[in-house]
MARBA-757521 format. One record per residue (C-alpha): residue number from 1; x, y, z; residue in three letters. Coordinates in steps of 0.2 Angstrom, whole numbers, m for minus. Layout:
// MARBA-757521
@resi->NUM, X->X, Y->Y, Z->Z, resn->ALA
...
This chain:
// MARBA-757521
@resi->1, X->112, Y->57, Z->m92, resn->MET
@resi->2, X->98, Y->58, Z->m104, resn->ASN
@resi->3, X->88, Y->74, Z->m107, resn->ARG
@resi->4, X->70, Y->76, Z->m106, resn->LEU
@resi->5, X->59, Y->81, Z->m121, resn->PRO
@resi->6, X->50, Y->98, Z->m121, resn->ALA
@resi->7, X->36, Y->99, Z->m109, resn->LEU
@resi->8, X->18, Y->98, Z->m117, resn->PRO
@resi->9, X->9, Y->114, Z->m119, resn->ALA
@resi->10, X->m4, Y->109, Z->m106, resn->CYS
@resi->11, X->9, Y->107, Z->m91, resn->CYS
@resi->12, X->17, Y->119, Z->m80, resn->SER
@resi->13, X->36, Y->118, Z->m77, resn->PRO
@resi->14, X->40, Y->103, Z->m66, resn->LEU
@resi->15, X->42, Y->105, Z->m48, resn->ASP
@resi->16, X->53, Y->95, Z->m36, resn->GLU
@resi->17, X->48, Y->103, Z->m20, resn->HIS
@resi->18, X->43, Y->91, Z->m7, resn->TRP
@resi->19, X->24, Y->93, Z->m4, resn->LEU
@resi->20, X->21, Y->84, Z->12, resn->LEU
@resi->21, X->27, Y->86, Z->31, resn->PRO
@resi->22, X->41, Y->73, Z->31, resn->ASP
@resi->23, X->53, Y->71, Z->16, resn->ALA
@resi->24, X->56, Y->52, Z->13, resn->LEU
@resi->25, X->75, Y->49, Z->11, resn->PRO
@resi->26, X->81, Y->42, Z->m5, resn->ASP
@resi->27, X->65, Y->46, Z->m14, resn->THR
@resi->28, X->61, Y->58, Z->m29, resn->VAL
@resi->29, X->45, Y->67, Z->m30, resn->LEU
@resi->30, X->40, Y->78, Z->m45, resn->VAL
@resi->31, X->24, Y->87, Z->m48, resn->SER
@resi->32, X->16, Y->98, Z->m61, resn->THR
@resi->33, X->0, Y->108, Z->m64, resn->ARG
@resi->34, X->m10, Y->104, Z->m80, resn->PHE
@resi->35, X->m24, Y->112, Z->m90, resn->ASN
@resi->36, X->m34, Y->101, Z->m102, resn->PRO
@resi->37, X->m40, Y->116, Z->m112, resn->LEU
@resi->38, X->m21, Y->119, Z->m117, resn->LEU
@resi->39, X->m19, Y->101, Z->m123, resn->LEU
@resi->40, X->m15, Y->101, Z->m142, resn->VAL
@resi->41, X->m13, Y->86, Z->m154, resn->ALA
@resi->42, X->6, Y->86, Z->m154, resn->ASP
@resi->43, X->8, Y->86, Z->m135, resn->ASP
@resi->44, X->10, Y->67, Z->m135, resn->PHE
@resi->45, X->22, Y->65, Z->m149, resn->PRO
@resi->46, X->32, Y->81, Z->m144, resn->ASN
@resi->47, X->33, Y->74, Z->m127, resn->SER
@resi->48, X->39, Y->57, Z->m134, resn->ALA
@resi->49, X->25, Y->48, Z->m124, resn->ILE
@resi->50, X->15, Y->35, Z->m133, resn->GLU
@resi->51, X->m3, Y->35, Z->m127, resn->PRO
@resi->52, X->m11, Y->18, Z->m125, resn->PRO
@resi->53, X->m27, Y->15, Z->m135, resn->ALA
@resi->54, X->m38, Y->18, Z->m120, resn->SER
@resi->55, X->m31, Y->35, Z->m118, resn->ILE
@resi->56, X->m32, Y->39, Z->m136, resn->GLN
@resi->57, X->m51, Y->36, Z->m135, resn->ARG
@resi->58, X->m53, Y->46, Z->m120, resn->SER
@resi->59, X->m58, Y->64, Z->m117, resn->VAL
@resi->60, X->m46, Y->79, Z->m116, resn->ALA
@resi->61, X->m46, Y->79, Z->m97, resn->LYS
@resi->62, X->m41, Y->60, Z->m96, resn->ARG
@resi->63, X->m28, Y->63, Z->m109, resn->GLN
@resi->64, X->m20, Y->78, Z->m100, resn->ALA
@resi->65, X->m20, Y->70, Z->m83, resn->GLU
@resi->66, X->m12, Y->54, Z->m90, resn->PHE
@resi->67, X->1, Y->64, Z->m100, resn->LEU
@resi->68, X->5, Y->75, Z->m85, resn->ALA
@resi->69, X->7, Y->60, Z->m73, resn->GLY
@resi->70, X->19, Y->51, Z->m85, resn->ARG
@resi->71, X->29, Y->67, Z->m88, resn->VAL
@resi->72, X->31, Y->68, Z->m69, resn->CYS
@resi->73, X->35, Y->49, Z->m68, resn->ALA
@resi->74, X->48, Y->50, Z->m82, resn->ARG
@resi->75, X->57, Y->66, Z->m74, resn->ALA
@resi->76, X->57, Y->57, Z->m57, resn->ALA
@resi->77, X->65, Y->41, Z->m64, resn->LEU
@resi->78, X->78, Y->52, Z->m73, resn->LEU
@resi->79, X->82, Y->61, Z->m57, resn->ARG
@resi->80, X->83, Y->44, Z->m48, resn->LEU
@resi->81, X->95, Y->34, Z->m58, resn->ASP
@resi->82, X->97, Y->43, Z->m75, resn->GLY
@resi->83, X->85, Y->33, Z->m85, resn->GLN
@resi->84, X->71, Y->43, Z->m93, resn->ALA
@resi->85, X->58, Y->29, Z->m96, resn->CYS
@resi->86, X->39, Y->31, Z->m96, resn->VAL
@resi->87, X->30, Y->18, Z->m86, resn->PRO
@resi->88, X->17, Y->9, Z->m96, resn->PRO
@resi->89, X->0, Y->4, Z->m90, resn->ILE
@resi->90, X->m1, Y->m14, Z->m84, resn->GLY
@resi->91, X->m15, Y->m27, Z->m86, resn->GLU
@resi->92, X->m21, Y->m22, Z->m68, resn->ASP
@resi->93, X->m21, Y->m4, Z->m74, resn->ARG
@resi->94, X->m6, Y->1, Z->m63, resn->ALA
@resi->95, X->10, Y->9, Z->m69, resn->PRO
@resi->96, X->23, Y->m4, Z->m73, resn->VAL
@resi->97, X->39, Y->2, Z->m65, resn->TRP
@resi->98, X->57, Y->m4, Z->m69, resn->PRO
@resi->99, X->61, Y->m20, Z->m59, resn->ALA
@resi->100, X->72, Y->m11, Z->m47, resn->HIS
@resi->101, X->60, Y->4, Z->m44, resn->VAL
@resi->102, X->45, Y->7, Z->m33, resn->SER
@resi->103, X->34, Y->21, Z->m37, resn->GLY
@resi->104, X->17, Y->29, Z->m38, resn->SER
@resi->105, X->8, Y->42, Z->m49, resn->ILE
@resi->106, X->m7, Y->52, Z->m45, resn->THR
@resi->107, X->m18, Y->66, Z->m52, resn->HIS
@resi->108, X->m33, Y->76, Z->m48, resn->SER
@resi->109, X->m41, Y->92, Z->m55, resn->THR
@resi->110, X->m26, Y->102, Z->m63, resn->GLY
@resi->111, X->m12, Y->94, Z->m53, resn->ARG
@resi->112, X->m2, Y->78, Z->m56, resn->ALA
@resi->113, X->13, Y->70, Z->m46, resn->ALA
@resi->114, X->24, Y->55, Z->m46, resn->ALA
@resi->115, X->36, Y->48, Z->m33, resn->ILE
@resi->116, X->49, Y->35, Z->m35, resn->VAL
@resi->117, X->63, Y->26, Z->m26, resn->ALA
@resi->118, X->75, Y->11, Z->m27, resn->GLN
@resi->119, X->67, Y->m4, Z->m20, resn->LYS
@resi->120, X->83, Y->m7, Z->m9, resn->GLN
@resi->121, X->77, Y->8, Z->0, resn->HIS
@resi->122, X->58, Y->8, Z->m1, resn->TRP
@resi->123, X->48, Y->m8, Z->m6, resn->GLN
@resi->124, X->32, Y->1, Z->m8, resn->GLY
@resi->125, X->26, Y->19, Z->m11, resn->LEU
@resi->126, X->8, Y->24, Z->m13, resn->GLY
@resi->127, X->2, Y->42, Z->m16, resn->MET
@resi->128, X->m15, Y->49, Z->m19, resn->ASP
@resi->129, X->m22, Y->66, Z->m23, resn->LEU
@resi->130, X->m40, Y->71, Z->m20, resn->GLU
@resi->131, X->m51, Y->86, Z->m21, resn->ASN
@resi->132, X->m58, Y->90, Z->m3, resn->LEU
@resi->133, X->m76, Y->84, Z->m2, resn->LEU
@resi->134, X->m89, Y->96, Z->2, resn->ASP
@resi->135, X->m98, Y->93, Z->18, resn->PRO
@resi->136, X->m114, Y->86, Z->10, resn->GLU
@resi->137, X->m105, Y->74, Z->m1, resn->ARG
@resi->138, X->m93, Y->68, Z->13, resn->ALA
@resi->139, X->m108, Y->64, Z->24, resn->GLU
@resi->140, X->m116, Y->54, Z->9, resn->ARG
@resi->141, X->m100, Y->44, Z->6, resn->LEU
@resi->142, X->m95, Y->41, Z->24, resn->ALA
@resi->143, X->m104, Y->25, Z->25, resn->GLY
@resi->144, X->m95, Y->18, Z->10, resn->GLU
@resi->145, X->m78, Y->23, Z->15, resn->ILE
@resi->146, X->m77, Y->22, Z->34, resn->LEU
@resi->147, X->m77, Y->6, Z->45, resn->THR
@resi->148, X->m89, Y->6, Z->60, resn->PRO
@resi->149, X->m75, Y->11, Z->72, resn->PRO
@resi->150, X->m70, Y->25, Z->60, resn->GLU
@resi->151, X->m89, Y->31, Z->59, resn->LEU
@resi->152, X->m89, Y->32, Z->78, resn->LEU
@resi->153, X->m73, Y->43, Z->78, resn->ARG
@resi->154, X->m81, Y->53, Z->64, resn->LEU
@resi->155, X->m96, Y->57, Z->75, resn->ALA
@resi->156, X->m85, Y->64, Z->88, resn->THR
@resi->157, X->m75, Y->75, Z->76, resn->ALA
@resi->158, X->m78, Y->94, Z->75, resn->SER
@resi->159, X->m90, Y->100, Z->62, resn->ARG
@resi->160, X->m76, Y->108, Z->52, resn->ASP
@resi->161, X->m66, Y->92, Z->52, resn->ASP
@resi->162, X->m79, Y->80, Z->46, resn->ARG
@resi->163, X->m77, Y->82, Z->28, resn->ALA
@resi->164, X->m58, Y->83, Z->29, resn->LEU
@resi->165, X->m58, Y->67, Z->39, resn->LEU
@resi->166, X->m69, Y->58, Z->26, resn->VAL
@resi->167, X->m58, Y->64, Z->12, resn->THR
@resi->168, X->m42, Y->59, Z->22, resn->LEU
@resi->169, X->m48, Y->42, Z->25, resn->THR
@resi->170, X->m53, Y->39, Z->7, resn->PHE
@resi->171, X->m36, Y->46, Z->1, resn->SER
@resi->172, X->m25, Y->36, Z->14, resn->MET
@resi->173, X->m33, Y->20, Z->9, resn->LYS
@resi->174, X->m30, Y->23, Z->m9, resn->GLU
@resi->175, X->m12, Y->27, Z->m5, resn->SER
@resi->176, X->m11, Y->11, Z->6, resn->LEU
@resi->177, X->m17, Y->1, Z->m8, resn->PHE
@resi->178, X->m5, Y->8, Z->m21, resn->LYS
@resi->179, X->9, Y->5, Z->m9, resn->ALA
@resi->180, X->5, Y->m13, Z->m4, resn->LEU
@resi->181, X->m3, Y->m20, Z->m20, resn->TYR
@resi->182, X->13, Y->m22, Z->m29, resn->PRO
@resi->183, X->20, Y->m32, Z->m14, resn->ILE
@resi->184, X->6, Y->m43, Z->m10, resn->VAL
@resi->185, X->m3, Y->m44, Z->m27, resn->ARG
@resi->186, X->m20, Y->m45, Z->m19, resn->GLN
@resi->187, X->m34, Y->m33, Z->m20, resn->ARG
@resi->188, X->m42, Y->m26, Z->m5, resn->PHE
@resi->189, X->m55, Y->m13, Z->m2, resn->TYR
@resi->190, X->m60, Y->2, Z->10, resn->PHE
@resi->191, X->m67, Y->m10, Z->23, resn->GLU
@resi->192, X->m50, Y->m19, Z->24, resn->HIS
@resi->193, X->m41, Y->m5, Z->32, resn->ALA
@resi->194, X->m44, Y->9, Z->45, resn->GLU
@resi->195, X->m37, Y->25, Z->50, resn->VAL
@resi->196, X->m33, Y->24, Z->69, resn->LEU
@resi->197, X->m26, Y->41, Z->72, resn->GLU
@resi->198, X->m23, Y->57, Z->62, resn->TRP
@resi->199, X->m17, Y->75, Z->67, resn->ALA
@resi->200, X->m18, Y->91, Z->58, resn->HIS
@resi->201, X->1, Y->91, Z->57, resn->ASP
@resi->202, X->m1, Y->78, Z->43, resn->GLY
@resi->203, X->3, Y->62, Z->52, resn->HIS
@resi->204, X->m8, Y->47, Z->51, resn->VAL
@resi->205, X->m8, Y->29, Z->58, resn->ARG
@resi->206, X->m17, Y->15, Z->49, resn->LEU
@resi->207, X->m21, Y->m3, Z->52, resn->ARG
@resi->208, X->m24, Y->m18, Z->41, resn->LEU
@resi->209, X->m40, Y->m28, Z->44, resn->LEU
@resi->210, X->m36, Y->m42, Z->32, resn->ILE
@resi->211, X->m23, Y->m55, Z->29, resn->ASP
@resi->212, X->m14, Y->m51, Z->13, resn->LEU
@resi->213, X->2, Y->m61, Z->15, resn->SER
@resi->214, X->13, Y->m70, Z->29, resn->PRO
@resi->215, X->21, Y->m53, Z->32, resn->GLU
@resi->216, X->5, Y->m42, Z->30, resn->TRP
@resi->217, X->m8, Y->m48, Z->41, resn->ARG
@resi->218, X->m23, Y->m42, Z->50, resn->HIS
@resi->219, X->m17, Y->m30, Z->63, resn->GLY
@resi->220, X->m2, Y->m24, Z->54, resn->SER
@resi->221, X->1, Y->m5, Z->57, resn->GLU
@resi->222, X->8, Y->8, Z->45, resn->LEU
@resi->223, X->11, Y->26, Z->45, resn->HIS
@resi->224, X->6, Y->39, Z->32, resn->GLY
@resi->225, X->6, Y->57, Z->30, resn->GLN
@resi->226, X->m4, Y->71, Z->21, resn->PHE
@resi->227, X->m5, Y->89, Z->16, resn->ALA
@resi->228, X->m19, Y->100, Z->11, resn->VAL
@resi->229, X->m17, Y->114, Z->m1, resn->LYS
@resi->230, X->m28, Y->124, Z->m13, resn->ASN
@resi->231, X->m43, Y->113, Z->m9, resn->GLY
@resi->232, X->m34, Y->97, Z->m13, resn->GLN
@resi->233, X->m27, Y->83, Z->m1, resn->LEU
@resi->234, X->m11, Y->74, Z->m5, resn->LEU
@resi->235, X->m7, Y->58, Z->5, resn->SER
@resi->236, X->7, Y->46, Z->5, resn->LEU
@resi->237, X->12, Y->29, Z->12, resn->VAL
@resi->238, X->29, Y->23, Z->11, resn->GLY
@resi->239, X->35, Y->5, Z->16, resn->ILE
@resi->240, X->53, Y->3, Z->19, resn->LYS
@resi->241, X->64, Y->m11, Z->12, resn->ALA
């Protein structure tokens, strides 16, 4: 099995602890914490990760989150099948995984994670990490993220749950897109899916509101999960093979 290069100075030791309520069988999830202030010029070459031109031109925060995400992805791929490769950025800006692998990379303030699986087990994986919205921002963004039925359900939510629900809806739709886009190769947006049910135990039910392919049509339902820790919400949608 290949060995991984040294971790960059900006990243904490890699963690393979499952971060969500239900572990998906035959998947590998790797996460790390990162600090852009600790990023140094040699972090990319020492990590054997070549930054694309868009990352080279970006600020330290973007460089650190890209590096942390790719470090997690490479470690997850090595754990999955012994191949320590780094997914490049595709023309659609999504990671390009090996042909037999489905996967997802996510990052938010100070934290990054990647999940991978063989396509024979999971044809789609989507994971998203978001900082919890504060109540005022959640109220401002609700109309852009939520469908009319979701807004009606938001109106009946407790005051303490409203910002959480807006953050959750945003994040679950991002995870849904990441899971489905590599399968259907069609873009869709917030208004094309809705959260039907959610529970504090971390389980979510979603429904498509658009035809994306003969298999994925308006009314198709999927399940997702989420967890909240240290002011951040992590969501995941897995589509079995």
